[in-house]
N, C-alpha and C positions, 0 to 999 in steps of 0.2 A: 738246670733249674726247671722245675715243673710249673711254678707259678711266679707271678710278679709279686704277690702279697699273700700272706696268710694272716688271718684274724683270729685271735684267741680271746674268747669271752669267758671270764671266770664268773660263775653264778652261785649265789646262795640265797634261796628263798625270794627270788624276784620274778616270779612267773610272768606276770603281765608286762612288766618292764622289759624282760627278756624277749617276749613275743614282739613287742614294738621295735626293739632293737633289731631283731632278726628280719622283721618285715622291711625295715629301712635298708637293709643290705641287699635285698632281692633285686631292686632295679639298678644296682650299680653296674656300669658297663665301662668298656674301654681298657680292661685289663683282665688277666687270668688270676683269680683269687679263690681261696677256700676258707671256710669258717669252721672252727672247732669250739664247741662249748664244753667247758670243764665244769661239771656240777659238783659242788662241794657238799654232798650229802644233804641236799635240800629235802624238806618234807612237805612242800607245797605243790608238788606236781610239775615243777619246772622242767625236770628232765623228760617227763612224759610228753610235754608239748613239743619238745625238740624232735622226738621220735615220730610223733603223730602228724606234725604240721610242717616240718622242715627236713625232708628226706635227704637233701643235699648237704646238710650240716653234720659234721662228725660230732658225736657225743662221747665224752669220757665221764663216766660216773665214778666219782671218788667215794669210797666207803665212809670217809670221815672228812671233816672240815679241818684241813691242815694249814689253812691261812692263804693269804694272797700270793706270796712268792711261790710256795709249793704248788698251788693250783695252776698258776701260770706256767711254771716249769713243766708240768705234765703236758700242757698244750704245746709248748715249744718243742719238747722231746718228741711228741707225736709227729711233728713236721721235720724232725731230724736235726734240730739245732742242738748244739752249735756246730758239730763236725760234718754232718751230712744234710745240711739244710736243703729243703726242697723248694725254697723261695728266696728271692732276693731280699725281701723285706718282711718283717713281722710287725703286727700291730696288736697291742694289748688294749682291748676295748671293754669298758665297763658296760654292764647290761642296762644301765639307765640312760644310755646314749642313743639318740636317733641321728643317723648319718644322712645328711642331705644328699640328693642325687648328684653324682659326679665327683663327690669328695674323694673317694678312694683313688680314682684315676688321676685326679689333679695332685693329690698328695704324693703318690708314687712318682709321678713325672717330675715333681719338684725335688724329691729325694735323689733322683737320678742325675741331677745337674752336678 
């Protein structure tokens, strides 16, 4: 396994909410994790802020909005799920979420019990 956790954020036209969500993930410590944003054909510049402001975040630009399940599946497939998973855990996170400091580490340690 490469990571303790991978975080997939499915986005559609939530530019400012996505920015706040990604900012809240930056100070997370205590585990190895990666973030992937799947943008479902937004037209509000959401994908552009990922490229411009969050170089460590993987961006998948979907050409069309195929919905929640299909978008999340793109992110999970990027990290090798289900057969070649590169992480022990995966989190599907909505872009309107702000993650308090320490949440990812405490969540994964609880899941490991």
